[in-house]
C-alpha positions in Angstrom: 94.4 -10.9 41.7 95.5 -13.9 43.9 98.7 -14.2 41.8 99.6 -10.6 42.5 99.0 -11.1 46.3 101.4 -14.0 46.3 104.0 -12.2 44.3 103.7 -9.1 46.6 104.2 -11.3 49.7 107.2 -13.1 48.2 108.7 -9.8 47.2 108.2 -8.3 50.6 110.0 -11.3 52.1 112.9 -10.8 49.8 113.1 -7.1 50.7 113.3 -8.0 54.4 116.0 -10.7 53.8 118.1 -8.4 51.5 118.1 -5.5 53.9 118.8 -7.7 56.9 121.7 -9.3 55.1 123.1 -6.0 54.0 122.7 -4.5 57.5 121.4 -1.3 56.0 118.7 -0.1 53.7 115.1 1.3 53.7 112.5 -1.3 54.5 109.6 1.1 55.3 109.4 2.8 51.9 110.2 -0.4 50.0 107.3 -2.2 51.6 104.8 0.6 51.1 105.7 0.7 47.3 105.6 -3.1 46.8 102.0 -3.5 45.7 102.2 -0.5 43.3 105.4 -1.9 41.7 104.1 -5.4 41.5 101.0 -4.2 39.7 103.0 -2.0 37.4 105.5 -4.7 36.3 103.1 -7.7 36.1 99.9 -6.1 34.8 100.3 -2.5 33.7 103.5 -1.7 31.8 104.4 -2.8 28.2 108.0 -3.3 29.1 109.0 -3.4 25.4 108.1 0.3 24.9 107.2 1.8 28.3 109.8 3.3 30.7 109.9 3.2 34.5 111.7 5.6 36.9 112.0 4.9 40.6 112.5 8.5 41.6 112.4 7.4 45.3 115.6 5.4 44.7 116.0 4.3 48.3 113.2 1.8 47.6 115.6 -0.1 45.3 115.3 -3.5 47.1 111.7 -4.0 45.9 112.8 -3.0 42.4 115.6 -5.5 42.4 113.4 -8.3 43.7 110.9 -7.7 40.9 113.6 -7.6 38.2 115.0 -10.9 39.6 111.5 -12.4 39.6 111.2 -11.5 35.9 114.6 -13.0 35.1 116.3 -9.7 34.3 119.0 -10.0 37.0 120.4 -13.2 38.6 118.7 -14.3 41.8 122.0 -14.5 43.6 122.7 -10.8 43.0 119.9 -10.0 45.6 122.2 -11.4 48.3 124.8 -8.8 47.4 122.6 -5.7 48.0 124.8 -2.7 49.0 128.1 -4.6 48.7 131.1 -3.1 46.8 130.8 -3.7 43.0 127.3 -5.3 43.2 124.8 -4.5 40.5 122.3 -4.1 43.3 123.6 -0.8 44.7 121.8 1.0 47.5 120.1 3.2 44.8 119.5 2.2 41.2 122.6 3.0 39.2 122.9 2.7 35.4 126.7 2.2 35.7 126.1 -1.1 37.5 122.7 -2.0 36.0 122.2 -0.7 32.5 118.6 -1.8 32.2 117.7 0.9 34.8 116.3 3.9 32.9 118.1 6.5 35.0 120.1 6.5 38.2 118.1 7.8 41.1 118.3 8.5 44.8 118.9 12.2 44.7 115.3 13.0 45.4 113.1 15.3 43.3 114.6 14.7 39.9 112.5 11.8 38.5 109.5 13.7 37.2 111.8 16.1 35.2 113.5 13.1 33.6 110.1 11.5 32.9 108.9 14.7 31.1 112.0 14.5 28.8 111.5 10.9 28.1 107.8 11.4 27.4 108.5 14.1 24.8 111.1 11.8 23.1 108.7 8.8 23.1 106.0 10.9 21.6 108.4 12.3 19.0 109.5 8.9 17.8 105.9 7.7 17.6 106.6 4.6 19.7 103.4 5.0 21.8 105.4 4.4 25.0 104.4 5.7 28.4 106.6 6.8 31.3 105.7 5.7 34.8 107.5 7.3 37.7 107.2 6.7 41.4 107.9 9.4 43.9 107.7 9.5 47.7 105.5 11.9 49.6 108.4 13.5 51.4 110.1 13.8 48.0 107.4 16.0 46.6 108.1 18.7 49.2 111.0 19.6 46.8 110.7 22.5 44.4 112.0 20.7 41.3 108.9 18.4 41.5 106.6 21.4 41.1 108.6 22.9 38.3 108.3 19.6 36.5 104.6 19.5 37.5 104.1 22.8 35.6 106.0 21.5 32.6 104.1 18.3 31.8 100.7 20.0 31.2 102.4 22.7 29.1 103.3 20.0 26.6 100.1 17.9 27.2 102.2 14.9 28.2 99.4 12.4 28.5 102.0 9.6 28.3 103.3 10.5 31.8 101.9 8.7 34.7 103.2 9.8 38.1 102.5 7.7 41.2 102.9 9.2 44.7 103.6 6.6 47.3 101.6 8.5 50.0 102.7 6.6 53.2 102.8 9.7 55.4 106.3 9.3 56.7 109.6 10.7 55.6 113.2 10.4 56.9 112.7 11.9 60.4 109.0 12.1 61.1 105.5 12.3 59.8 104.9 14.4 56.6 102.0 16.2 58.2 104.2 17.5 61.0 107.2 18.5 58.8 105.7 20.0 55.7 102.0 19.1 55.2 100.9 18.2 51.6 97.1 18.5 51.9 95.0 19.1 50.0 97.2 17.0 47.7 94.6 16.0 45.0 93.5 19.6 44.7 97.1 20.8 44.4 97.8 18.5 41.4 94.5 19.4 39.8 95.4 23.1 40.1 98.7 22.4 38.3 96.7 20.9 35.4 97.0 17.2 36.2 94.4 14.4 36.0 94.6 13.6 39.8 93.4 10.1 40.8 93.1 9.0 44.4 93.7 5.2 45.0 94.4 2.6 47.6 98.0 1.7 47.0 97.6 -1.8 48.6 94.4 -2.8 46.7 95.0 -4.2 43.3 91.5 -3.5 42.1 91.8 0.1 43.1 95.2 0.3 41.4 93.7 -1.2 38.2 91.0 1.3 38.1 93.4 4.2 38.7 95.8 3.1 36.0 93.0 2.6 33.5 91.7 6.2 34.2 95.2 7.5 33.7 95.7 5.7 30.5 92.4 6.8 29.1 92.9 10.4 29.9 94.0 12.3 26.8 95.6 15.8 26.6 97.0 16.0 30.1 99.4 14.1 32.4 98.0 11.9 35.2 99.0 11.4 38.8 97.9 8.6 41.0 97.8 9.6 44.7 98.3 6.1 46.2 97.5 6.0 49.9 99.9 3.5 51.4 101.2 2.3 54.8 104.9 2.7 55.6 106.3 -0.8 56.3 103.2 -2.5 55.0 102.9 -6.2 56.0 105.1 -6.1 59.1 103.2 -5.0 62.2 106.2 -3.4 64.1 107.3 -1.6 60.9 103.9 -0.2 59.9 103.7 3.6 60.4 107.0 3.5 62.3 109.4 6.3 61.6 112.3 4.2 62.9 112.1 1.8 59.9 112.4 4.4 57.2 116.1 3.6 57.0 117.0 0.9 59.5 117.7 -2.7 58.8 115.8 -5.3 60.9 118.0 -7.5 63.1 117.9 -11.3 63.0 115.0 -11.8 65.4 113.0 -9.0 63.8 113.7 -10.5 60.4 112.3 -13.9 61.5 109.3 -12.2 63.0 108.7 -10.1 59.8 109.0 -13.1 57.5 106.5 -15.1 59.7 103.9 -12.3 59.5 104.2 -11.9 55.8 104.1 -15.6 55.0 101.2 -16.0 57.5 99.0 -13.8 55.3 99.2 -16.4 52.5 97.9 -19.3 54.6 
C-alpha cells in the first residue's frame, strides 16, 4: 500500500496548490475524499467498463489531480482550475471535460444517475459497475433517499455508493444541523448492503470494496469515516476550510505537513 500512500500525499499537495492558485475552492472535502478516490482509481475500478460519479462535485480538485496523474488530462490544466474556459471547472462539467460521466455539483443527484447507468450497464451485459461518491451533508437531501429506495427495487448489485462521512458540511457540523445517525442502520433499512470503513486506511477500503463487489442481489454502500481537511493540521475538522482557499503562508505550511509524512 506504500504506493497508494505516496500517490495520496502527492495528490493532496496538488489539491492545495490548485486551490491556492485559484483563490477559491473546497479544500476540506477534497482532502477527506482523497484516499477513497486514490484507491478507486488505482486499485478498484476497471476503467474500461466501470463508471464513476463524483456527486459531491465541489471536490473536483482531487478528481482532476488523479485524472492528470493517469495521463487523461494535461498536467498544465491543473494550474487553470476555476479559470474562464478551463477544462478544470469548479465542478466537473461534461461540456469542458467529456470524459466526466456526468456534470455534478448540484448536490443530491448522483445516486439517481448511478441507478440509471447501472440498469443500462446490466442491460447491455457489459458487467460494468457504477461507483458514486456523496458527501454526508449531501445525503440530507430527499432525492438521495428516493434513489436509495429505487436501487434495491431493481436489485442493482452493480451500484456501489461511498459516503464521505467527514462530519462537516457548508456551515457547521452535520450532527448539529441534521444528524444522520444511526447511518448504517438507515441504509440497511432501505435494503442496502451497508459497510462501515475507515476512509483513510487502504486495507479497510480494500476490505469494504471486496464486500461490496461480492454481494449479489442488492446495492452496496460504504460508510467511509473520514476527516475533513485530512493531512493538514489547521484544516482538519475545521468548518472554515469547507470552501476557503489557503493563503500563501498557509499553503507553504500545508505542503510541508503533507510532504513531511512521507519522510
